[in-house]
Kinemage of the C-alpha trace (Angstrom):
@kinemage 1
@onewidth
@group {chain A} dominant
@subgroup {mainchain}
@vectorlist {calphas} color= white
{ca met a 1} P -282.648 8.244 132.870
{ca ile a 2} L -279.732 10.355 134.091
{ca thr a 3} L -280.943 14.117 135.407
{ca asn a 4} L -277.246 14.142 136.231
{ca pro a 5} L -274.738 12.573 134.432
{ca thr a 6} L -270.951 12.530 136.100
{ca pro a 7} L -268.177 15.650 134.227
{ca gln a 8} L -265.301 13.569 132.567
{ca arg a 9} L -262.829 15.799 134.976
{ca thr a 10} L -264.216 14.362 138.129
{ca leu a 11} L -263.113 11.227 137.412
{ca arg a 12} L -259.728 12.301 137.196
{ca gly a 13} L -257.759 12.182 140.355
{ca his a 14} L -254.753 13.494 141.604
{ca arg a 15} L -251.848 11.541 141.483
{ca pro a 16} L -248.608 12.383 142.784
{ca gln a 17} L -245.890 13.704 140.512
{ca arg a 18} L -243.413 10.863 140.173
{ca pro a 19} L -239.889 10.527 138.262
{ca his a 20} L -239.503 8.120 135.074
{ca gly a 21} L -238.353 4.783 135.956
{ca arg a 22} L -235.085 5.123 134.230
{ca thr a 23} L -234.268 9.165 135.948
{ca ala a 24} L -235.285 7.069 138.947
{ca thr a 25} L -231.761 4.999 138.896
{ca thr a 26} L -229.552 7.584 137.025
{ca gly a 27} L -226.321 8.227 139.137
{ca asp a 28} L -227.362 11.796 139.773
{ca tyr a 29} L -230.354 11.142 141.386
{ca ile a 30} L -229.813 8.826 143.630
{ca ala a 31} L -226.711 11.368 144.402
{ca his a 32} L -229.985 13.718 145.003
{ca leu a 33} L -232.172 11.097 147.027
{ca ala a 34} L -229.056 11.053 149.262
{ca pro a 35} L -228.714 12.758 151.259
{ca his a 36} L -232.729 13.339 152.141
{ca leu a 37} L -233.165 10.133 153.236
{ca thr a 38} L -232.756 8.829 156.989
{ca pro a 39} L -231.157 5.627 158.554
{ca arg a 40} L -234.761 4.948 158.843
{ca asp a 41} L -235.813 4.755 155.176
{ca arg a 42} L -232.573 3.177 154.115
{ca trp a 43} L -233.597 0.854 156.694
{ca leu a 44} L -237.914 0.126 155.141
{ca thr a 45} L -235.999 -0.623 151.967
{ca arg a 46} L -234.099 -3.252 152.989
{ca met a 47} L -236.842 -4.705 155.304
{ca leu a 48} L -238.910 -4.504 151.598
{ca tyr a 49} L -236.267 -6.027 150.088
{ca glu a 50} L -236.732 -8.751 152.611
{ca his a 51} L -239.899 -9.144 152.728
{ca arg a 52} L -241.294 -8.300 150.018
{ca val a 53} L -244.124 -6.674 150.807
{ca leu a 54} L -245.820 -4.633 154.370
{ca thr a 55} L -248.193 -2.558 155.286
{ca thr a 56} L -249.714 0.840 156.289
{ca leu a 57} L -250.493 -0.607 159.158
{ca gln a 58} L -246.937 -3.396 159.616
{ca ile a 59} L -244.746 -0.238 158.778
{ca ala a 60} L -246.141 1.624 161.560
{ca glu a 61} L -245.972 -0.675 163.226
{ca leu a 62} L -242.804 -1.550 163.163
{ca ala a 63} L -240.835 2.469 163.194
{ca trp a 64} L -243.181 4.891 163.610
{ca pro a 65} L -245.932 6.196 166.560
{ca ser a 66} L -248.569 6.884 164.608
{ca thr a 67} L -250.299 6.089 161.442
{ca arg a 68} L -249.986 9.473 160.540
{ca ser a 69} L -247.070 9.659 160.480
{ca ala a 70} L -246.358 6.984 158.657
{ca asn a 71} L -248.238 7.387 156.642
{ca leu a 72} L -246.895 11.422 155.521
{ca arg a 73} L -243.620 9.301 154.928
{ca leu a 74} L -244.509 6.532 153.197
{ca leu a 75} L -246.569 9.681 150.336
{ca gln a 76} L -242.855 11.092 150.237
{ca leu a 77} L -240.972 8.293 149.906
{ca tyr a 78} L -244.159 6.790 147.157
{ca lys a 79} L -243.173 10.310 145.071
{ca trp a 80} L -239.156 9.731 145.046
{ca arg a 81} L -240.353 6.066 143.416
{ca val a 82} L -238.272 4.909 146.666
{ca leu a 83} L -241.658 2.911 147.686
{ca asp a 84} L -243.746 2.092 145.020
{ca arg a 85} L -247.320 0.959 146.459
{ca phe a 86} L -251.215 -0.824 145.729
{ca gln a 87} L -253.786 -1.377 147.086
{ca pro a 88} L -256.163 -4.543 147.041
{ca phe a 89} L -259.667 -4.948 145.854
{ca leu a 90} L -261.731 -6.061 148.552
{ca thr a 91} L -265.485 -7.340 148.192
{ca tyr a 92} L -266.716 -4.665 151.089
{ca gly a 93} L -265.186 -1.989 152.796
{ca ser a 94} L -260.733 -0.854 151.687
{ca ala a 95} L -257.942 -3.061 151.956
{ca pro a 96} L -254.564 -1.131 153.043
{ca met a 97} L -252.372 0.461 151.245
{ca his a 98} L -249.065 -2.157 150.510
{ca tyr a 99} L -246.155 -0.964 149.918
{ca val a 100} L -242.834 -2.714 147.757
{ca leu a 101} L -239.845 -1.463 147.045
{ca asp a 102} L -239.348 0.824 143.579
{ca val a 103} L -236.338 1.031 141.308
{ca ala a 104} L -235.070 4.581 143.636
{ca gly a 105} L -234.916 2.846 147.345
{ca ala a 106} L -233.077 -0.759 144.953
{ca ala a 107} L -230.694 1.282 143.425
{ca val a 108} L -229.881 3.143 147.228
{ca ile a 109} L -229.491 -0.570 147.905
{ca ala a 110} L -227.849 -1.552 146.059
{ca arg a 111} L -225.176 1.116 146.240
{ca glu a 112} L -224.651 0.102 149.874
{ca tyr a 113} L -223.462 -2.901 149.259
{ca gly a 114} L -221.065 -1.243 146.125
{ca leu a 115} L -222.918 -4.083 143.532
{ca glu a 116} L -225.563 -2.851 140.158
{ca ala a 117} L -229.123 -2.962 140.747
{ca arg a 118} L -228.969 -5.959 139.049
{ca his a 119} L -227.033 -7.862 140.722
{ca leu a 120} L -229.572 -7.947 143.903
{ca gly a 121} L -232.145 -9.755 141.385
{ca tyr a 122} L -234.715 -7.561 141.616
{ca arg a 123} L -236.726 -5.392 139.094
{ca his a 124} L -240.058 -3.837 139.606
{ca glu a 125} L -242.512 -5.628 137.345
{ca his a 126} L -241.646 -9.016 139.880
{ca ala a 127} L -242.272 -6.382 143.125
{ca met a 128} L -245.200 -5.351 142.206
{ca gly a 129} L -246.112 -8.561 140.896
{ca ile a 130} L -247.377 -9.723 144.527
{ca ala a 131} L -250.653 -7.597 144.096
{ca tyr a 132} L -251.992 -9.944 141.971
{ca ser a 133} L -250.320 -13.492 143.635
{ca leu a 134} L -252.299 -15.731 145.519
{ca gln a 135} L -249.957 -15.850 148.281
{ca leu a 136} L -250.564 -11.389 148.851
{ca ala a 137} L -252.772 -12.984 152.138
{ca his a 138} L -250.588 -15.469 153.705
{ca thr a 139} L -248.005 -13.053 152.634
{ca thr a 140} L -248.787 -10.606 154.381
{ca gly a 141} L -250.224 -12.725 157.293
{ca ala a 142} L -246.979 -13.764 158.311
{ca asn a 143} L -245.583 -10.171 158.218
{ca gly a 144} L -247.976 -9.328 160.775
{ca phe a 145} L -247.198 -12.001 163.087
{ca phe a 146} L -243.455 -10.647 163.326
{ca thr a 147} L -244.354 -6.656 163.310
{ca ser a 148} L -246.814 -7.598 165.714
{ca leu a 149} L -243.806 -8.296 167.761
{ca ala a 150} L -241.327 -5.570 166.690
{ca ala a 151} L -244.696 -3.321 168.252
{ca arg a 152} L -244.379 -4.904 171.675
{ca ser a 153} L -240.535 -4.721 171.676
{ca arg a 154} L -241.213 -0.689 170.802
{ca arg a 155} L -243.116 -0.201 174.038
{ca pro a 156} L -241.361 1.879 176.266
{ca glu a 157} L -242.721 -0.235 179.168
{ca thr a 158} L -241.335 -3.197 177.985
{ca glu a 159} L -237.735 -5.739 178.430
{ca ser a 160} L -239.297 -8.292 175.022
{ca arg a 161} L -237.500 -8.125 172.421
{ca leu a 162} L -237.254 -9.303 168.952
{ca thr a 163} L -234.352 -9.481 167.900
{ca thr a 164} L -234.042 -12.132 164.097
{ca trp a 165} L -236.595 -11.922 161.978
{ca trp a 166} L -236.082 -13.827 158.944
{ca ser a 167} L -238.108 -14.221 155.481
{ca glu a 168} L -239.719 -17.595 153.852
{ca thr a 169} L -236.600 -16.393 150.715
{ca arg a 170} L -234.108 -16.290 153.438
{ca cys a 171} L -234.903 -19.573 155.401
{ca arg a 172} L -235.611 -21.054 152.032
{ca his a 173} L -232.252 -20.695 150.552
{ca his a 174} L -230.823 -21.668 154.212
{ca phe a 175} L -233.134 -25.217 154.387
{ca gly a 176} L -235.179 -25.030 151.891
{ca asp a 177} L -234.616 -28.829 150.663
{ca leu a 178} L -235.435 -30.007 153.851
{ca val a 179} L -238.251 -27.837 154.714
{ca arg a 180} L -239.774 -24.145 154.001
{ca pro a 181} L -240.881 -22.258 157.054
{ca asp a 182} L -242.994 -18.757 156.471
{ca gly a 183} L -240.229 -17.293 159.205
{ca tyr a 184} L -237.590 -17.448 161.456
{ca gly a 185} L -237.466 -15.446 164.186
{ca arg a 186} L -236.232 -15.103 168.018
{ca trp a 187} L -237.568 -13.471 170.874
{ca arg a 188} L -236.089 -12.108 174.586
{ca glu a 189} L -236.897 -12.079 177.503
{ca arg a 190} L -235.870 -10.916 181.004
{ca gly a 191} L -236.732 -15.209 181.421
{ca gly a 192} L -234.572 -16.296 179.191
{ca glu a 193} L -234.655 -16.416 174.406
{ca leu a 194} L -236.414 -18.608 172.506
{ca glu a 195} L -236.043 -19.380 168.787
{ca trp a 196} L -238.979 -20.900 166.355
{ca phe a 197} L -240.317 -21.502 163.044
{ca leu a 198} L -243.404 -19.710 161.989
{ca glu a 199} L -245.980 -21.868 160.402
{ca tyr a 200} L -248.495 -19.565 159.255
{ca asp a 201} L -252.132 -21.461 158.695
{ca cys a 202} L -254.782 -19.659 157.033
{ca gly a 203} L -256.892 -22.455 156.862
{ca thr a 204} L -257.571 -22.008 152.983
{ca glu a 205} L -256.794 -25.879 152.603
{ca arg a 206} L -259.121 -28.177 153.139
{ca ser a 207} L -257.676 -30.944 154.671
{ca pro a 208} L -254.765 -29.651 157.764
{ca asp a 209} L -252.557 -32.971 156.759
{ca arg a 210} L -250.522 -30.924 155.020
{ca val a 211} L -249.469 -28.568 157.730
{ca ala a 212} L -248.829 -31.735 159.250
{ca gly a 213} L -247.266 -33.665 156.644
{ca lys a 214} L -244.003 -31.072 157.740
{ca val a 215} L -244.205 -32.662 160.605
{ca ala a 216} L -241.367 -35.321 159.208
{ca his a 217} L -239.820 -32.794 158.033
{ca tyr a 218} L -238.511 -30.607 160.216
{ca asp a 219} L -237.638 -33.945 161.993
{ca ala a 220} L -234.827 -34.379 158.845
{ca leu a 221} L -233.736 -30.737 159.747
{ca ala a 222} L -233.075 -31.138 163.577
{ca asp a 223} L -230.959 -34.610 162.750
{ca ala a 224} L -228.764 -32.983 160.351
{ca thr a 225} L -228.306 -29.539 162.204
{ca gly a 226} L -228.016 -31.609 165.819
{ca ile a 227} L -230.183 -28.329 166.114
{ca thr a 228} L -233.839 -28.758 168.204
{ca thr a 229} L -235.732 -25.666 166.511
{ca pro a 230} L -239.727 -24.976 168.058
{ca val a 231} L -242.245 -24.965 165.316
{ca leu a 232} L -245.152 -22.611 165.946
{ca ile a 233} L -247.819 -22.855 164.190
{ca trp a 234} L -250.814 -19.900 163.634
{ca thr a 235} L -254.862 -20.981 162.598
{ca pro a 236} L -257.567 -18.171 161.996
{ca thr a 237} L -260.380 -19.972 164.396
{ca val a 238} L -260.605 -22.049 167.046
{ca arg a 239} L -261.326 -24.448 165.950
{ca arg a 240} L -258.674 -25.258 162.623
{ca glu a 241} L -256.720 -24.933 165.662
{ca ser a 242} L -258.107 -28.166 167.347
{ca arg a 243} L -258.432 -30.061 163.832
{ca val a 244} L -254.592 -29.021 163.406
{ca arg a 245} L -253.856 -30.130 166.238
{ca arg a 246} L -255.093 -34.276 166.394
{ca ser a 247} L -253.377 -34.214 162.653
{ca val a 248} L -249.780 -32.900 164.148
{ca thr a 249} L -250.236 -35.582 167.151
{ca glu a 250} L -250.704 -38.115 165.427
{ca ala a 251} L -247.463 -37.001 163.367
{ca cys a 252} L -245.853 -36.298 165.647
{ca arg a 253} L -246.373 -40.345 167.209
{ca ala a 254} L -244.522 -41.569 164.596
{ca leu a 255} L -241.056 -39.709 165.129
{ca his a 256} L -238.419 -41.521 167.625
{ca asp a 257} L -238.535 -38.920 169.755
{ca arg a 258} L -240.636 -36.351 170.200
{ca leu a 259} L -239.613 -33.988 171.708
{ca his a 260} L -237.338 -33.846 168.990
{ca val a 261} L -239.904 -31.749 167.177
{ca pro a 262} L -241.303 -28.941 169.842
{ca val a 263} L -244.823 -27.445 167.776
{ca ala a 264} L -246.801 -25.008 170.010
{ca thr a 265} L -249.850 -23.822 168.377
{ca thr a 266} L -252.489 -20.766 169.049
{ca ser a 267} L -254.999 -18.902 166.731
{ca ala a 268} L -256.460 -15.394 166.408
{ca asp a 269} L -259.473 -15.985 167.838
{ca ala a 270} L -257.040 -17.238 171.315
{ca ile a 271} L -255.566 -14.353 170.951
{ca arg a 272} L -258.830 -12.279 170.690
{ca glu a 273} L -260.071 -13.931 173.897
{ca ser a 274} L -257.183 -14.095 176.218
{ca asn a 275} L -255.928 -10.811 176.469
{ca asn a 276} L -256.984 -7.178 176.234
{ca glu a 277} L -254.174 -6.687 173.077
{ca pro a 278} L -255.748 -8.438 170.085
{ca gly a 279} L -253.092 -9.956 168.186
{ca asp a 280} L -250.176 -9.947 169.834
{ca pro a 281} L -248.850 -13.245 169.946
{ca ser a 282} L -246.837 -12.793 172.361
{ca leu a 283} L -248.874 -13.052 175.103
{ca ala a 284} L -250.672 -16.226 176.962
{ca cys a 285} L -251.996 -17.990 174.084
{ca trp a 286} L -249.998 -20.885 172.830
{ca leu a 287} L -250.649 -24.496 173.932
{ca pro a 288} L -247.769 -27.168 173.333
{ca leu a 289} L -247.905 -30.694 172.248
{ca tyr a 290} L -246.313 -33.280 174.824
{ca pro a 291} L -245.061 -31.103 177.926
{ca ala a 292} L -244.281 -32.374 180.891
{ca pro a 293} L -246.624 -31.795 182.545
{ca pro a 294} L -249.219 -30.521 180.509
{ca pro a 295} L -250.162 -27.087 180.816
{ca arg a 296} L -253.904 -26.122 182.421
{ca arg a 297} L -253.676 -22.466 180.270
{ca arg a 298} L -252.286 -21.055 177.021
{ca leu a 299} L -248.829 -19.702 177.731
{ca arg a 300} L -246.774 -16.818 177.111
{ca leu a 301} L -244.608 -17.158 174.477
{ca ile a 302} L -241.581 -17.113 176.405
{ca glu a 303} L -243.428 -19.808 178.733
{ca leu a 304} L -242.485 -22.249 175.869
{ca thr a 305} L -239.194 -22.685 176.617
{ca thr a 306} L -240.478 -23.717 180.344
{ca ala a 307} L -243.011 -26.520 178.549
{ca trp a 308} L -239.340 -27.285 176.625
{ca pro a 309} L -236.992 -27.724 179.340
{ca his a 310} L -234.774 -29.866 176.664
{ca leu a 311} L -233.926 -26.655 174.476
{ca pro a 312} L -230.590 -26.579 174.216
{ca ser a 313} L -229.113 -22.549 174.855
{ca leu a 314} L -228.526 -20.491 172.737
{ca thr a 315} L -226.246 -18.626 170.778
{ca asp a 316} L -225.598 -16.057 168.263
{ca thr a 317} L -223.358 -18.304 166.342
{ca val a 318} L -225.775 -20.098 164.811
{ca thr a 319} L -227.696 -17.532 163.400
{ca gly a 320} L -224.512 -16.115 162.407
{ca ala a 321} L -223.258 -19.029 160.839
{ca ala a 322} L -226.410 -19.640 158.389
{ca ser a 323} L -226.040 -16.042 157.638
{ca ala a 324} L -223.296 -16.108 155.219
{ca gly a 325} L -222.771 -16.590 152.100
{ca ala a 326} L -225.967 -15.250 150.863
{ca ala a 327} L -227.512 -15.934 147.648
{ca ile a 328} L -228.925 -13.593 145.203
{ca gly a 329} L -232.534 -11.866 146.240
{ca met a 330} L -230.696 -11.201 149.671
{ca leu a 331} L -228.328 -9.690 151.537
{ca pro a 332} L -225.764 -10.780 153.019
{ca thr a 333} L -227.759 -10.414 156.538
{ca ala a 334} L -231.118 -10.138 157.247
{ca pro a 335} L -231.747 -6.467 158.851
{ca ser a 336} L -232.471 -5.955 162.229
{ca pro a 337} L -236.561 -5.698 163.354
{ca leu a 338} L -236.176 -2.884 165.003
{ca ala a 339} L -236.060 -0.113 163.420
{ca pro a 340} L -233.282 2.596 164.239
{ca arg a 341} L -234.322 5.613 165.989
{ca pro a 342} L -235.298 8.867 164.792
{ca leu a 343} L -232.667 11.986 164.691
{ca gly a 344} L -235.084 14.599 164.126
{ca pro a 345} L -237.622 15.554 161.978
{ca ser a 346} L -236.791 13.765 158.204
{ca pro a 347} L -235.763 16.300 155.268
{ca arg a 348} L -237.792 16.697 152.083
{ca trp a 349} L -236.920 17.264 149.140
């Protein structure tokens, strides 16, 4: 018997007031909104357009000093319809808020490039559709790999820098006829610079042969471009990493040159066990395949350049040439993975 029924009014949670979608895309609204957006806000809109979805923690890693300060600004951008958000359901606990680009943010980007919003290929229902995608965990996981590197780059005591971060969509546009990596990045330290393609393996595939099957495609890409680019494979557990390494080793043996496709693997378990800072893939957590001589320990990200001394030196002309000629649904060039420094307190409405 129910002795204390729940009043209906307690089921009405407070929701911030937001303008209608049509209102938020008018010229008057965008003109009124523009002075209130900081360079960091505009950079964040381009990042969400490029990478589709980022969690609160990932956004804080990229551009804010703390999660609390990020939440305060993200709430304001949500009220202005610059960003939209959703919270996936978890069986236990609660998921972080996930942010995507909203209609006003897309209109701001379009006007910055002198385009109409429809020329961006943006539709709000498609942006929010990732909330129901079976690839949500994969997308946020791959994005988290790069945001961890960006967080390391923001530390004042470090000289390390994540200089380039391409999304899966941009990689598919440039290399999709041969390979479809989950991302492309460049990492620079005093000891050198490394570029790589990321294969983010969630471990949902029963057999690791699907990951190993991509080795031949990367070999074809190296033949077509004349550029040897390492492939980094992230796995969730050490056990999964061992299985992937066995399959990839067999696939590399079928190549005419094993070093034509340099491969290194790591796992979330290895990152936690090898370092005092869990989640940082720049530290000693990588095991390369076929180095000479084999390493006796896991290597830092930049140390992979010493494991593969045959890699050519990197030049900015390679990335610049590949970035030319953006298609619908992509910006002409990928936004910088490092946010502009705030010039002062964020303006409010």
